[in-house]
C-alpha positions as CSV (number, residue, x, y, z in Angstrom):
1,X,0.1,-0.2,-0.2
2,X,1.4,3.4,-1.1
3,X,2.3,5.4,1.6
4,X,0.0,8.4,3.1
5,X,1.4,11.6,2.1
6,X,0.0,13.1,5.4
7,X,1.7,10.4,7.4
8,X,5.1,11.3,5.9
9,X,7.8,12.2,8.3
10,X,10.0,15.3,7.2
11,X,13.8,15.9,7.3
12,X,15.1,19.1,8.7
13,X,16.1,20.1,4.7
14,X,12.3,19.3,3.5
15,X,11.4,22.7,3.4
16,X,15.1,23.5,1.0
17,X,13.8,20.4,-0.8
18,X,10.7,22.0,-1.9
19,X,11.8,25.9,-2.7
20,X,14.9,24.3,-5.0
21,X,11.7,22.3,-7.1
22,X,12.9,19.1,-5.6
23,X,9.8,16.1,-6.3
24,X,9.1,14.8,-3.0
25,X,8.2,10.8,-3.2
26,X,7.4,8.3,-0.3
27,X,10.6,7.1,0.7
28,X,11.6,5.1,3.7
29,X,8.4,6.7,6.0
30,X,9.9,10.7,4.6
31,X,8.8,12.7,1.9
32,X,12.3,12.8,-0.2
33,X,13.2,14.4,-3.2
34,X,13.4,12.0,-6.1
35,X,15.0,14.4,-8.6
36,X,15.3,18.4,-9.0
37,X,14.3,20.7,-12.2
38,X,17.9,19.2,-13.6
39,X,16.6,15.8,-13.9
40,X,18.4,12.7,-13.0
41,X,20.6,12.3,-16.0
42,X,22.3,15.9,-15.0
43,X,22.5,15.7,-11.8
44,X,23.8,12.1,-12.1
45,X,26.8,13.7,-14.3
46,X,27.4,16.7,-12.3
47,X,28.0,15.0,-8.9
48,X,30.1,12.9,-11.1
49,X,31.9,16.0,-12.4
50,X,32.0,18.1,-10.1
51,X,30.0,18.1,-6.6
52,X,26.2,17.0,-5.3
53,X,24.5,17.8,-2.1
54,X,22.3,14.8,-1.1
55,X,19.9,14.8,2.3
56,X,20.3,11.6,3.8
57,X,19.0,12.9,7.0
58,X,16.0,10.1,6.4
59,X,18.9,7.7,8.1
60,X,19.2,6.5,11.6
61,X,22.2,8.0,13.8
62,X,22.5,6.6,16.9
63,X,25.9,6.1,19.4
64,X,26.7,2.9,21.1
65,X,28.2,2.8,24.6
66,X,29.3,0.0,27.1
67,X,27.4,-1.2,30.0
68,X,28.5,-2.5,33.5
69,X,32.1,-2.6,32.2
70,X,31.3,-4.5,29.1
71,X,33.4,-2.9,25.7
72,X,30.5,-2.0,23.3
73,X,32.6,-3.4,20.3
74,X,32.7,-6.7,21.5
75,X,29.0,-6.4,22.3
76,X,28.5,-5.4,18.6
77,X,30.2,-8.2,17.3
78,X,28.0,-10.7,18.9
79,X,25.5,-9.2,16.3
80,X,27.5,-9.3,13.1
81,X,30.5,-10.8,11.4
82,X,32.7,-7.7,11.2
83,X,35.7,-7.3,13.2
84,X,35.0,-4.1,15.4
85,X,37.1,-4.4,18.2
86,X,40.0,-3.7,15.4
87,X,38.4,-0.2,14.6
88,X,40.6,2.5,15.8
89,X,39.2,5.7,16.7
90,X,37.9,8.0,14.4
91,X,37.7,4.9,12.1
92,X,34.7,3.6,10.0
93,X,33.8,0.0,8.7
94,X,31.1,-1.2,6.9
95,X,28.7,-3.9,8.6
96,X,25.8,-6.0,8.2
97,X,23.4,-7.0,10.9
98,X,22.8,-10.9,10.9
99,X,20.2,-13.4,11.5
100,X,20.9,-16.9,12.7
101,X,20.5,-18.3,9.3
102,X,23.1,-15.2,8.6
103,X,20.8,-13.6,6.3
104,X,21.2,-9.9,6.1
105,X,18.7,-7.8,8.7
106,X,20.5,-4.4,7.6
107,X,23.8,-3.2,6.4
108,X,25.2,-0.3,8.6
109,X,28.2,2.0,8.9
110,X,30.2,1.4,12.4
111,X,32.6,4.4,13.5
112,X,34.8,4.0,16.9
113,X,34.4,7.8,18.3
114,X,37.4,9.2,18.4
115,X,35.6,12.6,20.0
116,X,34.2,10.5,22.9
117,X,33.5,7.2,24.0
118,X,31.3,4.4,22.2
119,X,30.5,3.8,18.5
120,X,28.5,5.6,16.0
121,X,25.9,4.1,14.1
122,X,24.3,4.9,10.7
123,X,21.7,2.5,9.7
124,X,19.3,2.5,7.0
125,X,16.2,4.3,6.8
126,X,13.7,2.0,6.2
127,X,15.2,-0.8,9.1
128,X,16.2,1.6,11.5
129,X,13.3,1.7,14.1
130,X,13.9,-2.6,13.9
131,X,17.2,-2.3,13.9
132,X,18.0,-0.2,16.8
133,X,15.1,-2.4,18.6
134,X,16.8,-5.4,17.6
135,X,20.7,-3.7,19.0
136,X,18.9,-2.4,22.1
137,X,17.6,-5.9,23.5
138,X,20.2,-8.3,22.1
139,X,22.9,-6.2,23.6
140,X,20.8,-4.9,27.1
141,X,22.9,-5.1,30.0
142,X,26.1,-4.8,27.6
143,X,25.5,-1.9,26.0
144,X,23.1,1.3,26.1
145,X,21.8,2.8,22.9
146,X,21.2,6.2,22.5
147,X,19.4,7.7,19.7
148,X,20.3,10.4,18.0
149,X,16.7,12.3,16.9
150,X,18.4,15.8,16.1
151,X,20.7,15.9,13.8
152,X,20.3,16.0,9.8
153,X,23.0,14.1,7.8
154,X,24.3,15.5,4.6
155,X,26.4,14.0,2.0
156,X,28.5,16.2,-0.3
157,X,29.5,13.8,-3.3
158,X,32.0,14.3,-6.4
159,X,35.7,15.0,-7.3
160,X,35.4,18.8,-5.9
161,X,33.8,17.8,-2.9
162,X,37.2,18.1,-0.9
163,X,38.0,21.6,-2.6
164,X,34.4,23.3,-1.7
165,X,34.1,21.9,2.0
166,X,37.9,22.9,2.6
167,X,36.4,26.1,1.8
168,X,34.4,25.6,5.2
169,X,36.2,23.2,7.1
170,X,39.5,23.4,6.4
171,X,41.0,20.2,8.3
172,X,38.6,18.3,6.4
173,X,41.5,17.2,3.9
174,X,43.3,15.4,6.7
175,X,40.7,12.5,6.3
176,X,41.3,9.7,4.6
177,X,38.5,7.4,3.2
178,X,36.5,5.8,6.1
179,X,37.9,8.3,8.8
180,X,36.0,11.1,10.5
181,X,36.1,13.4,13.2
182,X,34.7,16.3,15.0
183,X,35.0,20.0,13.1
184,X,33.5,22.8,12.8
185,X,31.6,23.5,9.3
186,X,31.1,26.9,8.3
187,X,31.5,27.5,12.5
188,X,28.7,24.9,13.1
189,X,29.9,21.4,15.1
190,X,29.4,18.8,12.8
191,X,30.7,15.4,12.9
192,X,32.7,14.9,9.3
193,X,33.1,11.4,7.7
194,X,35.3,10.9,4.5
195,X,33.1,8.0,3.1
196,X,29.6,7.9,0.7
197,X,27.7,6.0,-1.5
198,X,28.5,7.4,-4.9
199,X,31.7,5.4,-5.8
200,X,33.0,9.3,-5.5
201,X,35.6,10.9,-2.7
202,X,32.9,13.0,-0.7
203,X,32.0,13.3,3.1
204,X,29.5,12.4,5.2
205,X,28.5,15.5,7.6
206,X,26.1,14.8,10.9
207,X,25.1,18.4,11.8
208,X,22.6,19.5,14.2
209,X,19.1,19.7,12.6
210,X,18.7,23.6,13.3
211,X,22.0,24.5,11.9
212,X,21.3,22.0,9.1
213,X,19.5,24.3,6.5
214,X,21.8,27.1,6.5
215,X,25.0,24.8,6.1
216,X,23.1,23.5,3.3
217,X,22.6,26.6,1.5
218,X,26.5,27.8,2.4
219,X,27.5,24.5,0.2
220,X,24.9,24.9,-2.1
221,X,26.1,28.4,-2.9
222,X,29.3,27.4,-4.1
223,X,29.6,27.2,-8.1
224,X,30.5,23.5,-8.0
225,X,27.4,22.4,-6.0
226,X,24.0,21.1,-6.7
227,X,21.5,19.8,-5.2
228,X,21.1,15.8,-5.9
229,X,17.6,13.9,-5.5
230,X,17.2,9.8,-4.8
231,X,16.8,9.1,-8.6
232,X,20.9,9.8,-9.5
233,X,21.9,8.7,-5.9
234,X,20.4,5.5,-7.1
235,X,22.2,5.3,-10.4
236,X,25.5,6.5,-8.8
237,X,25.4,3.6,-6.6
238,X,24.6,0.9,-8.9
239,X,27.1,2.3,-10.9
240,X,29.8,2.0,-8.3
241,X,28.3,-1.7,-7.6
242,X,27.1,-1.2,-3.9
243,X,23.8,-3.1,-2.5
244,X,20.4,-1.4,-1.9
245,X,19.2,-3.0,1.0
246,X,15.8,-4.7,0.7
247,X,17.1,-5.3,-3.1
248,X,20.5,-6.8,-3.6
249,X,20.4,-8.0,0.2
250,X,18.2,-9.2,2.3
251,X,17.3,-11.6,5.3
252,X,17.5,-14.4,2.6
253,X,21.2,-13.4,1.7
254,X,24.5,-13.8,3.3
255,X,27.3,-11.8,3.3
256,X,29.0,-14.6,1.1
257,X,26.3,-14.9,-1.0
258,X,26.3,-10.7,-1.4
259,X,30.5,-10.8,-2.5
260,X,30.9,-8.8,0.8
261,X,33.3,-11.9,2.4
262,X,36.0,-9.0,2.5
263,X,34.0,-7.0,5.1
264,X,34.6,-10.3,7.6
265,X,37.9,-10.2,9.4
266,X,40.1,-13.6,9.2
267,X,39.7,-13.4,13.0
268,X,36.0,-13.5,12.8
269,X,36.7,-16.4,10.8
270,X,38.9,-18.2,12.6
271,X,36.5,-17.4,15.9
272,X,32.9,-17.9,14.5
273,X,30.5,-16.5,17.9
274,X,27.8,-14.3,15.4
275,X,24.7,-15.0,14.3
276,X,24.5,-17.5,11.7
277,X,28.1,-18.3,12.2
278,X,27.8,-22.3,10.7
279,X,26.2,-21.3,7.7
280,X,28.8,-18.8,6.6
281,X,31.4,-20.3,7.6
282,X,30.4,-23.5,5.8
283,X,30.1,-21.1,2.6
284,X,33.1,-20.1,3.5
285,X,34.5,-23.4,3.5
286,X,32.4,-24.8,0.3
287,X,31.4,-21.7,-1.3
288,X,27.9,-20.1,-1.8
289,X,24.7,-21.7,-4.1
290,X,24.4,-18.4,-5.7
291,X,26.9,-15.4,-5.8
292,X,25.8,-11.6,-6.4
293,X,27.7,-10.3,-9.8
294,X,27.5,-7.4,-12.1
295,X,25.3,-7.6,-15.8
296,X,26.0,-5.7,-18.8
297,X,23.1,-6.1,-20.9
298,X,22.9,-5.8,-25.1
299,X,21.1,-3.1,-26.4
300,X,19.2,0.1,-24.6
301,X,17.5,-1.0,-22.9
302,X,17.7,-1.2,-19.1
303,X,16.7,-4.9,-17.0
304,X,14.7,-4.1,-14.4
305,X,14.9,-6.0,-10.7
306,X,13.2,-9.3,-11.0
307,X,14.0,-10.0,-14.0
308,X,14.9,-14.1,-14.4
309,X,18.5,-15.0,-15.4
310,X,18.6,-18.2,-18.0
311,X,21.5,-20.3,-18.6
312,X,22.5,-20.9,-22.4
313,X,19.9,-23.7,-22.4
314,X,17.3,-21.2,-21.6
315,X,16.8,-22.8,-17.4
316,X,16.0,-20.2,-14.7
317,X,19.3,-20.1,-12.9
318,X,18.8,-16.4,-11.5
319,X,17.4,-12.8,-11.1
320,X,18.0,-9.5,-11.4
321,X,18.4,-7.4,-8.4
322,X,19.1,-4.3,-9.3
323,X,18.8,-2.2,-12.6
324,X,19.2,0.7,-15.0
325,X,20.2,3.0,-17.3
326,X,24.3,3.9,-16.7
327,X,25.0,7.7,-17.9
328,X,28.4,7.1,-17.4
329,X,28.6,3.8,-19.9
330,X,25.9,5.2,-22.2
331,X,24.2,2.1,-21.5
332,X,21.9,-0.4,-19.4
333,X,23.7,-2.3,-16.4
334,X,22.5,-4.2,-13.5
335,X,23.4,-6.8,-10.7
336,X,22.0,-9.7,-9.8
337,X,22.5,-13.3,-8.4
338,X,23.8,-16.8,-10.4
339,X,25.1,-19.8,-9.5
340,X,29.2,-19.6,-9.0
341,X,29.8,-21.6,-12.1
342,X,28.1,-18.8,-14.3
343,X,29.2,-15.8,-11.7
344,X,33.4,-15.5,-13.7
345,X,32.9,-12.3,-15.7
346,X,32.4,-12.8,-19.1
347,X,30.3,-16.0,-19.2
348,X,27.0,-14.9,-21.4
349,X,23.4,-15.3,-19.6
350,X,20.2,-14.2,-21.0
351,X,17.6,-11.8,-19.0
352,X,14.3,-12.9,-19.7
353,X,12.1,-9.8,-20.7
354,X,8.1,-10.0,-21.4
355,X,8.9,-13.6,-22.9
356,X,12.3,-12.4,-24.9
357,X,15.8,-13.5,-23.7
358,X,18.3,-10.9,-24.1
359,X,22.0,-11.4,-24.2
360,X,23.8,-10.2,-21.2
361,X,27.5,-10.8,-19.8
362,X,28.5,-11.0,-16.6
363,X,30.9,-8.4,-15.7
364,X,33.7,-7.6,-12.8
365,X,31.9,-4.9,-10.4
366,X,32.0,-1.8,-9.9
367,X,30.8,-0.7,-13.2
368,X,32.8,2.6,-12.7
369,X,36.0,3.1,-11.2
370,X,36.2,4.0,-7.8
371,X,37.3,7.4,-6.5
372,X,37.6,7.6,-2.8
373,X,40.8,8.5,-1.1
374,X,42.4,5.8,1.0
375,X,45.7,7.5,1.6
376,X,47.1,11.5,2.5
377,X,47.7,13.5,-0.3
């Protein structure tokens, strides 16, 4: 059932998004801009060529602190398979909350705070209430969770992002990919992390909600920066090969199947002790039954989520989980799942679109090279 507009929540940037001409749509319980007057293709290309400003304030933010002498990193590792104990202060790690079958309940970013005790968490908007309730219930007595309801979240992404943000926060250039620090941005106390969801260099900025619109206006006042909506955010993340929760990953997919095994360290693989560990460790040993892959379809027509994939004999063997037109590749791209025997780059399969077979080639992800900054310049 469609979300009723009168029940939708507003981010601190709602009025600005409307004033900028954003076409507002329901998304994860919020009224969010899917595009601005320039349109999705121009917004996408602008984020690849200069800098785009995204309102991601619908995401959930929280702080997890240890209780009764417990280390919050040790406590959180009972809910996910990633190495949180190894995080240095100010460092961020991509992680996945797991169920007892090793399925992904949500993916999230975990930062060991450099400006205080505990861990800073950012979870997906659609899952945040369930995620935070799950963490609170499972870690009761070991850690306490403080939901952050009074801060907005902005993402500044693109090759010009660092130069733009440095005009307001000169220290931001010292950050490398997956590093976060507290710093003033245009005189506003913020948490600034060098990360994002586009494959570009850029930052996510947690800012007090009362200051969010003013800061967004300052950034949008720079000649390199334009507002970007959800439409271009999705095409950018698809080109970058990033999973969209509820589409490319969900409670039925494990990190190994989703080609996210790189996020599970050697120590966690050896020790286990996380939900679904027997299933996931068995998949490490024997290989999964399916694997997430990139697809390059022939022709110009995108293939969409839910499209079946067939082998050379016409047997359905997989499914598309994300697909669309790639402005950077000037053609359709997609992600989906196939048996490991068909997941090798260069393999030819078919997407079955309205009964017709569309030839596709398995390709290496990402579709465009990452431009994140992993070393100090």
